[in-house]
C-alpha positions, -999 to 999 in steps of 0.1 A, spaced: 0 0 0 11 35 -7 13 63 18 -20 82 25 -23 116 41 -41 117 75 -71 132 57 -72 105 31 -68 78 57 -96 91 77 -119 92 47 -110 57 36 -117 43 70 -150 61 73 -161 50 39 -152 14 46 -171 14 79 -205 25 65 -233 -1 68 -235 -8 31 -245 -45 33 -277 -37 53 -286 -10 27 -281 -34 -2 -303 -60 15 -330 -35 22 -329 -20 -13 -327 -53 -32 -358 -65 -13 -378 -38 -33 -386 -48 -69 -376 -18 -90 -378 -32 -125 -379 -4 -150 -416 -9 -157 -426 -12 -121 -435 24 -114 -448 16 -79 -416 -2 -70 -395 26 -84 -414 52 -64 -408 32 -33 -371 28 -42 -368 66 -49 -382 73 -15 -357 50 2 -328 66 -17 -340 101 -9 -341 92 28 -306 77 26 -290 105 5 -306 132 26 -276 125 49 -256 146 24 -258 184 22 -272 203 -7 -305 203 -26 -322 170 -32 -351 166 -56 -370 137 -71 -375 148 -107 -400 135 -132 -387 116 -162 -392 130 -197 -420 113 -218 -407 88 -243 -424 76 -275 -426 39 -282 -439 19 -312 -464 -9 -304 -466 -41 -324 -495 -27 -344 -475 3 -354 -493 28 -332 -473 51 -310 -477 57 -272 -459 75 -245 -440 55 -219 -438 68 -183 -407 61 -162 -401 66 -125 -388 97 -109 -350 104 -108 -330 114 -78 -310 146 -83 -287 160 -57 -267 193 -60 -240 201 -35 -219 233 -35 -225 243 -71 -204 274 -66 -172 255 -57 -143 257 -81 -141 219 -88 -173 202 -99 -178 164 -102 -207 142 -114 -216 109 -98 -244 87 -113 -262 55 -107 -295 38 -115 -322 25 -92 -339 3 -118 -332 -34 -125 -340 -57 -154 -363 -79 -132 -400 -71 -137 -425 -72 -109 -437 -107 -119 -402 -121 -126 -392 -152 -107 -360 -137 -93 -371 -117 -63 -353 -131 -32 -319 -127 -16 -298 -158 -10 -265 -163 6 -244 -183 -19 -214 -182 5 -225 -171 40 -211 -137 48 -192 -135 15 -213 -139 -16 -249 -126 -17 -272 -135 -46 -302 -114 -55 -319 -91 -80 -299 -59 -84 -273 -66 -57 -245 -59 -81 -263 -40 -108 -265 -17 -91 -279 -13 -56 -245 -23 -43 -230 5 -64 -255 31 -50 -245 21 -15 -208 25 -24 -214 59 -38 -232 71 -7 -206 57 17 -178 75 -2 -196 108 -3 -205 107 34 -169 100 42 -157 129 20 -183 152 35 -167 146 69 -134 160 55 -122 195 62 -114 201 25 -149 194 13 -156 231 5 -130 230 -23 -154 210 -45 -190 205 -54 -209 177 -71 -241 165 -86 -256 131 -81 -281 116 -105 -297 82 -98 -321 75 -127 -350 51 -131 -346 39 -167 -309 31 -173 -317 -6 -181 -338 5 -211 -315 31 -224 -321 62 -201 -343 79 -227 -364 95 -200 -334 107 -180 -308 115 -208 -315 152 -207 -311 154 -169 -278 135 -172 -265 158 -200 -275 189 -180 -258 176 -149 -226 168 -168 -220 204 -179 -188 220 -166 -177 189 -147 -141 181 -142 -148 143 -142 -175 118 -136 -178 85 -117 -206 60 -125 -214 31 -102 -220 2 -126 -205 -31 -113 -169 -39 -122 -165 -54 -157 -150 -85 -142 -153 -101 -107 -116 -92 -101 -125 -55 -102 -114 -47 -137 -129 -15 -150 -147 -10 -183 -126 12 -206 -138 20 -241 -174 11 -250 -193 10 -283 -224 30 -289 -258 15 -291 -289 23 -312 -323 8 -311 -346 11 -341 -381 2 -351 -388 1 -388 -425 3 -394 -433 -11 -428 -467 -4 -445 -476 -25 -475 -510 -34 -491 -533 -63 -482 -548 -86 -508 -562 -121 -510 -533 -146 -510 -551 -168 -536 -572 -146 -558 -551 -115 -564 -517 -117 -545 -501 -96 -571 -522 -66 -560 -507 -69 -525 -474 -55 -511 -461 -80 -486 -448 -60 -455 -434 -91 -439 -413 -100 -469 -400 -64 -470 -392 -65 -433 -373 -98 -438 -353 -83 -467 -345 -52 -447 -333 -74 -418 -310 -93 -442 -297 -61 -458 -288 -47 -424 -273 -79 -411 -251 -82 -442 -240 -46 -439 -220 -51 -406 -184 -40 -406 -155 -46 -382 -165 -15 -364 -203 -20 -365 -223 -50 -352 -260 -52 -364 -286 -74 -347 -320 -76 -364 -339 -90 -333 -376 -92 -340 -404 -88 -366 -439 -79 -354 -470 -79 -376 -482 -102 -403 -517 -115 -411 -537 -147 -415 -522 -172 -440 -547 -163 -467 -540 -125 -466 -510 -107 -480 -498 -88 -449 -498 -50 -451 -480 -44 -418 -447 -54 -401 -422 -39 -377 -386 -48 -377 -367 -42 -344 -329 -40 -346 -299 -30 -325 -268 -15 -339 -235 -10 -320 -208 12 -335 -173 13 -320 -166 49 -329 -183 81 -340 -173 74 -376 -188 39 -374 -221 55 -361 -221 78 -392 -216 48 -414 -245 30 -396 -268 60 -403 -259 59 -440 -264 21 -442 -298 25 -426 -309 52 -450 -297 32 -480 -313 -1 -469 -346 16 -462 -346 34 -495 -338 3 -515 -364 -19 -497 -391 7 -500 -384 10 -537 -381 -27 -546 -412 -38 -526 -433 -7 -532 -438 -2 -495 -435 27 -471 -409 25 -443 -410 47 -413 -379 48 -390 -382 53 -353 -355 53 -327 -318 63 -328 -285 60 -311 -293 67 -275 -258 56 -264 -230 73 -283 -197 55 -286 -173 60 -256 -137 59 -269 -107 60 -246 -96 96 -249 -65 112 -234 -85 128 -207 -102 95 -199 -68 78 -196 -56 104 -171 -87 97 -150 -82 60 -152 -46 63 -141 -57 84 -111 -81 56 -101 -54 30 -106 -30 50 -84 -57 53 -57 -62 16 -59 -25 9 -57 -23 31 -26 -50 10 -11 -35 -23 -20 -61 -29 -48 -49 -39 -83 -69 -18 -108 -69 -25 -145 -93 -18 -174 -103 -33 -207 -128 -25 -236 -162 -39 -232 -192 -45 -255 -218 -32 -230 -232 3 -228 -244 25 -199 -248 61 -188 -211 65 -190 -215 67 -228 -238 97 -225 -216 114 -200 -185 110 -222 -204 124 -252 -207 156 -232 -169 159 -231 -165 147 -195 -140 120 -187 -157 92 -168 -150 59 -151 -183 41 -152 -176 9 -133 -168 22 -99 -194 -1 -83 -190 -35 -66 -174 -67 -77 -198 -94 -86 -211 -111 -116 -238 -128 -137 -258 -96 -138 -291 -96 -157 -296 -132 -148 -311 -152 -119 -276 -160 -108 -266 -123 -101 -243 -120 -71 -223 -95 -50 -189 -101 -34 -196 -85 -1 -160 -75 8 -160 -54 -23 -184 -29 -7 -157 -17 16 -130 -19 -10 -148 1 -36 -161 27 -11 -125 33 0 -114 35 -37 -142 61 -44 -135 82 -14 -98 84 -22 -105 91 -59 -129 119 -51 -105 135 -26 -78 135 -52 -100 149 -79 -112 176 -55 -75 185 -50 -68 188 -87 -53 154 -91 -67 149 -126 
């Protein structure tokens, strides 16, 4: 371990001593699947109570309305839960952003609802324990420890804990972008990329699209030539997109909705697809590929194609500023006896959106664990204290101009 100042040592010890496990057990007992508005409201209340231990102005802000396309092609607005937003010392010379999410992928009626000790006292299984109720507890512990520090007036920060990260943060993207303005750096509390604590470095972008295809119905036996088969057009569009992938762009046509009875030429179909570009240039290529494929399919099949969606997660490259921040975190880890490394990952998160605002971000400051988004999700309990200490030390050094 490296030498810590007395201030740093006090913050590290205070962060590690916070009752994070009890918080995780309490919070994970509340189902907060992205679509469970009642559960999210309960979770927002619990978090507001917990984070009220910090100074500043705390609000539960309504999410923006988001448009979705139903299987029949109609559009509707989706409601998300309220987002926690805390602002502390906005006039301070150094400003940081810390983010997390309260939602999970486990719906209200999902089979995975209970906590189970996989290894008593060491490994806890349960919905959201790693992704990311453990991370929210780590963030709070670190901030409480830093707030007890005499140098706290040198920096301010905003905390955003949103309710829709697992579905792309469409309802909270504007709040995150606003909170990212003029920040020196950002920390996001997704779980570590690997159980050994490895951080996620560069990330691709992600775009979700719904292609609504409108053809013309006809009798499949009497006059099929008068019809315009929307399902066939959707299938060709899926193939065109899939065959357009490049080394820097993965394309996944995932689902086709629509169709008709067997004796009717279908006049309606919706293709759902996900595209993941590695860089901004790859995203521009993807947009051109989409436009070309849509134009060709519409022309060849004499159908109308309406495109909904977009790239909600921009690519997050490893910039020079980001490398400086990662090295600061690595040095903090080394001084605590923690080996910190990072690697590119194929996943996306709110770190993508923060980086797109020009703010360097480490977005896997949360707990060590694994098998997230499955019924085998688990948290390594000792990592609560480890990562809280790492965050407290990182925040102190950022506040002192260390990056």
